[in-house]
Backbone as numpy.savetxt, mean C-alpha at the origin, in Angstrom:
# Nx Ny Nz CAx CAy CAz Cx Cy Cz
0.79 -1.50 -6.55 0.36 -2.32 -7.65 -0.44 -1.47 -8.61
-0.18 -1.65 -9.87 -0.96 -0.96 -10.89 -2.20 -1.79 -11.17
-3.36 -1.28 -10.78 -4.60 -2.03 -10.94 -5.02 -2.17 -12.39
-4.38 -1.44 -13.30 -4.67 -1.60 -14.72 -4.01 -2.87 -15.27
-3.02 -3.39 -14.57 -2.33 -4.60 -14.99 -3.19 -5.81 -14.61
-3.57 -6.65 -15.57 -4.44 -7.79 -15.25 -3.81 -8.80 -14.30
-2.51 -8.76 -14.12 -1.85 -9.74 -13.23 -1.54 -9.15 -11.86
-2.18 -8.04 -11.50 -1.80 -7.39 -10.24 -2.04 -8.28 -9.02
-3.07 -9.12 -9.04 -3.32 -9.99 -7.89 -2.20 -11.01 -7.73
-1.68 -11.51 -8.82 -0.55 -12.45 -8.75 0.70 -11.74 -8.25
0.89 -10.49 -8.65 2.02 -9.70 -8.16 1.95 -9.55 -6.64
0.75 -9.33 -6.11 0.57 -9.23 -4.66 0.96 -10.55 -4.00
0.49 -11.65 -4.56 0.79 -12.96 -3.99 2.28 -13.24 -3.99
2.95 -12.97 -5.09 4.40 -13.21 -5.19 5.15 -12.34 -4.19
4.77 -11.07 -4.09 5.43 -10.17 -3.14 5.26 -10.68 -1.72
4.05 -11.10 -1.38 3.78 -11.63 -0.04 4.60 -12.88 0.24
4.71 -13.76 -0.75 5.51 -14.98 -0.60 6.99 -14.66 -0.38
7.52 -13.73 -1.16 8.93 -13.36 -1.02 9.19 -12.76 0.35
8.30 -11.88 0.80 8.49 -11.28 2.13 8.50 -12.36 3.21
7.64 -13.36 3.07 7.63 -14.46 4.04 8.93 -15.25 3.97
9.40 -15.52 2.76 10.64 -16.29 2.59 11.86 -15.61 3.20
11.89 -14.30 3.18 13.05 -13.60 3.73 12.85 -13.18 5.18
11.77 -13.68 5.79 11.52 -13.40 7.20 10.92 -12.04 7.48
10.32 -11.44 6.48 9.76 -10.09 6.65 8.23 -10.07 6.61
7.61 -11.22 6.87 6.15 -11.29 6.80 5.47 -10.37 7.80
6.12 -10.15 8.94 5.50 -9.35 9.99 5.91 -7.87 9.93
6.74 -7.51 8.98 7.19 -6.13 8.86 6.02 -5.27 8.35
5.87 -4.10 8.91 4.79 -3.21 8.49 4.92 -2.89 7.01
3.80 -2.89 6.33 3.81 -2.58 4.90 2.50 -1.92 4.52
2.53 -1.34 3.36 1.36 -0.63 2.87 1.12 -1.07 1.44
-0.08 -1.56 1.17 -0.45 -1.94 -0.18 -1.01 -0.71 -0.87
-0.42 -0.36 -1.99 -0.80 0.85 -2.71 -1.28 0.46 -4.10
-2.56 0.71 -4.36 -3.12 0.47 -5.68 -3.08 1.77 -6.44
-2.49 1.75 -7.63 -2.45 2.95 -8.46 -3.01 2.65 -9.83
-3.66 3.61 -10.39 -4.09 3.55 -11.77 -4.79 4.84 -12.11
-4.43 5.43 -13.19 -5.06 6.68 -13.58 -6.47 6.46 -14.07
-6.86 5.19 -14.33 -8.22 4.91 -14.77 -9.12 4.41 -13.65
-8.60 4.38 -12.42 -9.39 3.87 -11.30 -10.60 4.76 -11.02
-11.75 4.18 -10.95 -12.97 4.89 -10.61 -13.37 4.52 -9.19
-14.25 5.29 -8.59 -14.66 5.06 -7.20 -15.23 3.65 -7.00
-16.02 3.15 -7.93 -16.58 1.82 -7.76 -15.51 0.74 -7.83
-14.54 0.92 -8.72 -13.45 -0.04 -8.79 -12.62 0.01 -7.53
-12.46 1.19 -6.95 -11.70 1.33 -5.70 -12.36 0.52 -4.59
-13.66 0.68 -4.45 -14.37 -0.05 -3.38 -14.29 -1.55 -3.60
-14.45 -1.98 -4.85 -14.43 -3.40 -5.15 -13.06 -4.00 -4.82
-11.99 -3.32 -5.18 -10.66 -3.84 -4.91 -10.36 -3.87 -3.42
-10.78 -2.84 -2.71 -10.57 -2.84 -1.26 -11.30 -3.99 -0.62
-12.58 -4.20 -1.00 -13.36 -5.26 -0.37 -12.80 -6.63 -0.72
-12.24 -6.78 -1.93 -11.67 -8.06 -2.34 -10.48 -8.44 -1.46
-9.77 -7.45 -0.96 -8.59 -7.69 -0.14 -8.86 -7.47 1.35
-10.13 -7.29 1.71 -10.47 -6.95 3.09 -10.10 -8.04 4.08
-10.08 -9.29 3.67 -9.77 -10.37 4.60 -8.27 -10.57 4.77
-7.49 -9.87 4.01 -6.04 -10.00 4.08 -5.47 -9.02 5.10
-4.25 -9.27 5.57 -3.65 -8.35 6.54 -3.37 -6.97 5.96
-3.58 -6.79 4.68 -3.31 -5.51 4.04 -4.62 -4.78 3.73
-5.63 -4.99 4.55 -6.96 -4.44 4.28 -6.99 -2.92 4.25
-6.01 -2.28 4.82 -5.99 -0.81 4.83 -5.25 -0.25 3.61
-5.37 -0.94 2.49 -4.69 -0.53 1.26 -5.11 0.87 0.84
-4.18 1.54 0.19 -4.42 2.87 -0.35 -4.72 2.71 -1.84
-5.80 3.33 -2.28 -6.14 3.34 -3.70 -6.05 4.78 -4.15
-5.24 5.04 -5.16 -5.01 6.43 -5.55 -4.66 6.57 -7.02
-4.69 7.78 -7.46 -4.22 8.13 -8.79 -3.07 9.11 -8.63
-1.93 8.80 -9.23 -0.78 9.69 -9.14 -1.02 10.99 -9.91
-2.07 11.03 -10.70 -2.40 12.24 -11.44 -3.23 13.21 -10.61
-3.63 12.80 -9.43 -4.41 13.67 -8.56 -3.53 14.17 -7.42
-3.24 15.46 -7.40 -2.38 16.01 -6.35 -2.88 15.70 -4.94
-4.18 15.69 -4.73 -4.72 15.40 -3.40 -4.40 13.97 -2.98
-4.45 13.03 -3.92 -4.11 11.63 -3.61 -2.65 11.51 -3.22
-1.78 12.17 -3.97 -0.34 12.12 -3.69 -0.05 12.75 -2.33
-0.70 13.87 -2.04 -0.51 14.54 -0.75 -0.98 13.65 0.39
-2.10 12.98 0.19 -2.62 12.08 1.22 -1.66 10.92 1.49
-1.10 10.36 0.42 -0.12 9.28 0.58 1.11 9.79 1.32
1.59 10.95 0.96 2.75 11.54 1.63 2.48 11.70 3.13
1.31 12.24 3.47 0.95 12.42 4.88 0.92 11.09 5.62
0.40 10.07 4.96 0.33 8.76 5.59 1.72 8.18 5.83
2.61 8.33 4.87 3.98 7.83 5.02 4.74 8.60 6.09
4.62 9.91 6.08 5.29 10.73 7.11 4.78 10.34 8.49
3.47 10.16 8.62 2.89 9.76 9.90 3.40 8.41 10.37
3.52 7.46 9.45 4.02 6.14 9.80 5.44 6.22 10.34
6.31 6.91 9.62 7.70 6.98 10.06 7.87 7.84 11.30
7.03 8.82 11.49 7.09 9.64 12.70 6.75 8.80 13.93
5.78 7.88 13.79 5.40 7.00 14.91 6.54 6.07 15.28
7.26 5.58 14.29 8.32 4.60 14.50 9.69 5.24 14.78
9.76 6.54 14.67 11.02 7.25 14.82 11.45 7.28 16.29
12.71 7.00 16.53 13.27 7.05 17.86 14.38 8.10 17.82
14.23 9.10 18.64 15.24 10.14 18.66 16.28 9.82 19.72
17.53 9.95 19.34 18.62 9.68 20.29 19.77 10.63 19.97
20.68 10.70 20.90 21.84 11.55 20.71 23.09 10.72 20.93
24.00 10.78 19.99 25.27 10.07 20.09 26.39 11.07 20.32
27.31 10.68 21.17 28.47 11.54 21.45 29.73 10.78 21.19
């Protein structure tokens, strides 16, 4: 979600509703807040606002910061590595 968009909270609600409607409410997901104008105080405020939701471990980042992008990449790779099942087909 782009936190610069004033309707981002409604976008979260609609996405959550759609996932529930298609039976994917329990599927693992990651809430990603992006905005090049995000400051540390805004990051904390947004995280705390969503802390009671099942997506409390949201990522807040700026795509303009290489360290943020690298951190997101590491988190995604780690997630899929945990869920990865190796098998051999013949």
